[in-house]
N, C-alpha and C positions, 0 to 999 in steps of 0.2 A: 510525418515519419511514424511508422508503426513500431511500437516497442515490442521487444521480445523478452519472454520470461527468463531466458538464459542471461540476458544483460542485467535484469533486475536482480537475479540471484548472485551474479558476479559482484555487484556493488552492495549486497545485503550484509554489511558489517557495521559495527558501531561507529567506526571512523568515517564511513562514507554516507551515513544516513543523516538527513536533515529533516526536521519537522517544522512545518509552518506554525506560526502562533495559533492559528485556527486548529490545526491538527493536535497540538499539545493540549489545548483546552478541551477539545472533543474527546480525545483519548482518556483524559482524566475523568471527565464527566460520565463517560461510558464504561469506566472500569477496565479499559484496555491498556496493556503495557507494551513497551517496545518489543519485548520477547514474543508477544502475541503477533505483532506485525511481522517480525522476522520469520516466525514459524509459518504464517500464512503465505508469505512470498516464496519461501523455500519449498513449500509443499503444495502450493496452489496453482492456479491457471488464470491466464488473462481471459476475461469474458467480454470485455468491451474496450474499444479504443476511442480516445478522444484526441484526434490528430490536430484539431484546430485550437486546442486550449493554449493559453499563454501563461508564462513565457515559454513553455515547452510542451510538447505533446504529452498526454497522460493516458493512463489506462486504469481499468477496474480489475482488481485481482480478487478472485474467490478462493479462500483457503480456510484452514483450520487454525484456531488459536491454540495455545498450549494446553487447553482443557478439551480439545477436539470439538469445539463449537465453531460452526461456520461464521466467518467474518468477511466483510468486503473491505478492501483497502484501495484507495485512490492514490496513485503514485506517478511520479514523473522522474525523468533523468534530466538534470540540468547541471552543466559544467562538471560532468563526471561524478555527480553526487546523486544519491537516491533520495528524492524529495517526497516525503509523506504529506499528502494534502489532507486526507481525512480517513477515518476508519469507523466501521459500525457493524453491528450484527444485523444481517438482512432479515426482513420480514418473511417468514416461511410461507406466507400466503401469496407472495408476489413472485 
């Protein structure tokens, strides 16, 4: 199933967002906050789809954090919740 940015944005609210334990740890260690993730989803674009990921299809969003710095967010929709898998600042050389 291909994810659509409109669906990610529709679910992008505090009550609908779930972070994996991995995501929570990575966000903290990388100095990213939930507001950064939400900003990236609301203003970004899907640049890769991972249709065969489990338990649900996921995608890579490229967007801007609250400081207008590029970040990547890997996200899925599972049981009508927006699941944050990980997020990081991309290497500008890649």
